[in-house]
N, C-alpha and C positions, 0 to 999 in steps of 0.2 A: 666756461669760467674756471680759472685756476690752472689751465693747461697751456703749455708753451708749444708753439709750432716750430718745428725744425726748419731752418732756412733751406730753400731749394727742394723741399719735399713736395711730391705730387699727391694731391688728394683725389680719390675716385668716389664719385657719388652715382651709383647705378652705372649707366653707360657713359657718364660725363666725367671728364678729367679737368681738374682745376690746377693749372701749373703756373699761375701768376698771382701776385698779391691782389686781394680784393677787399673792399670795405663795404659795409652795410649790405652784405649778402643775405638775402632773405630766402629761406627754404619753405616751400609750401607742401603739406602732406597731400598725397593723392591715393585714392583707393586702388589697390593693386588688382591685377587680373589673376585668374586661376586656371590651371590646366589639369584635367583629370581624365583618366581613361583606363581601359582594360587591355591587357596584352593577350593575344591569341596566337599560338603556334600552329601553323597550318599542317606541317608534316614532320615535326621534330619536337624534341624536348631537350634543349641544351642545358648543360650543367652550369653555365654562367652566361649572363646576358649583359652586354655593355651598350647603353644608349646615351646619346648626348642631345640636350636641348640647346640649340645654337641660336642666339639672338642675331637676326640678320641686320638690325639697325645699329649694331655695335654692342660690345659687352663680352663678358666671359661665359663660355658654354658651361652648362651644368651637366655633370656626369651622373649616370645612373648605373648601378650594378646590381644585377639579380644573381646572388651567389647560390651555391649549392645548399646553403643552410636555409633557403626559402625566405630570405629577407633582402630588401633593397639596402644597398650600402651607398651612401652619398646623399646629397641634399635634395634629390628629386622626389622621393616618395617612399612608399613601403609596400611590402608584399603581403597580401591577405590569402591565407590558405597554406596548407602544408606541402603541396606538390605543384609543379609547374603547370600541369594540365588543368588545374582548377582556376585558370584565368586570373593571374595576378593583376592588381590594380596599381596605378601610379597616381600621385598627387603632387602638384607643385603650385604653391600660392605665392602671393606678394610679387608677382611678375610685373615688370613695366609694360605699358601698352606698346605694341609694335608687332613686327613680323618675326616669326620664329620658324626653325626647321628642325625636325627630329632626325637624327642620324644614327646609324648603327656602325660601330667600329668592331667588326668581327669577320673572320674568315669562315665562319660556320653558318651565318644567316644574313638575310637582308630584309628591309622593310618593303612590303608590297602595297600597303595602303598609302593614302595621301600623307606626305611628310611636311608640307609647308602650311602655315595657318597664320592668321592675324588676330591679335587680341586687342580689344578696346578696354578703356578704363573700367574696372569693376566687373568685367565679363567673366563668366565661368564657362569654359569650353569643355565639353565631354566628347570623347572620341574612342574608337577602338583601333588598336595598333596591331596589324597583322605581320607576323614574322614568318619567313620561309627559308628553308635550306636547299631549295630546288634550284641551285645554280645551273647555268647553261655552260656548254663547252663547244669550242670550235676547233676542229682539227682537219688535217688534209695533207696533200702532197704538192710540192712545187716542182715544176718542170721548166727547163730552160726554153727560151723562145726559139732558139736554133738547136737542132739535134746534136750537132758536133760541138756545142758550147761547153760540154762537160756536165758532170753531176754536181751535187751540192758540196759543201753547204751553201745555202742561200740565206739572205736576210728577209725575215717576215715581220711586218709591223701591223698592229691592230690599234685602231683609233676608236675609243669608246664614245658614248653619247655626249660626254662633257668635253671631248676634244683631247683627252689624255691618251698618249701613245705608249704602248707596250711593245717592245721588239725582242726578237730572239733569232738565233741561227738554227737552221734545220740540221738534221743529221746528214750523213753522206748520201742517203737515199732520198733526201728532200722532204722528209716527214716533219710536221710541226704540230703543236698542240697548245691551245690557250684554255686552261680550265677556270672554273669558278667565275663566270661572267654574269653580270647583272642584266636584266631585261633592258632592251633599248635598241636603237639603230646604230650599227657599227660600219666601219670601213676597214678593208684589209688590202695589203699589197705586198708583193715580194720583189726583191732586187737580186740580180746576179752579182753585182759588186758588193762585197761584204764590208767595204769601207764607207758605204753610204750612211748618212745620218738621218734616219727616219723621224727624228724629233723635230726637224725643221719643216716648215710648210713648203719650202721650195722643193724638197724631195717629193712631196705628194703631188705638187703641181706638175713637176717634170714627168711623173709616172703616167699622167693622163688617163687613158682608158684602161690601164693595167690595174687601177684601183677598183675594187668591187665593193658595193654597198649592199647591206642586207640587214633585216630585222632579226632580233633574238628575243624569244619568249622564255619564261621560266622553265627550266628543265630541258631545254632544247639540246640535242646532240647533233650538231651541224658539221657536215664534211664539205670542204671547199677545195677544188682543184685550182691551183694558181699557176699562171705563167709568169715567170720572173721578168721584171723589167731589165733590159740589157744595161 
């Protein structure tokens, strides 16, 4: 009452967008869900922790920051205790029912516990979030399929469990290194032709048996000898 709506403005209610004129719109109150938990660092004590609660059914992620001052900054919760090792807690209430995923946006740690969960109306979910800094690493040497084909550089590409491809060129000796990898199942391949585009699925299909598949666990230091695809 007493407010004027600007023409063309989009109104967002939770995960819903209203971008058309509506009359007799009725809003019904619902009991929100709550998410609470404790953070445990398995092998580290980072100075700053960035976590995001991502609604998988649509909506804006909530950012959480655990700063060096020992308090959460952002809408997700608060830190109890004066030091990181005292298991900080997080709280988030008034959440819409639906599916959520907790993500870590950091080069220093990753989440090792279950990250996806479903909240029903009025539910209180309690969980423990485990963070680890024990990234894995894959390194090795690439050799040409034919001895007189020459030395490197070669193109090496690594495909992670989500299908994201990271590529690089080896040095002249054919050495390569992929640091800070998350646990999961990976694929790796090398090509002699440095103009190849490993971001395309056609390149991987054409490589055939030159593609190697292997699992990675937290903290693994894996060495793989590759034969470059001509």
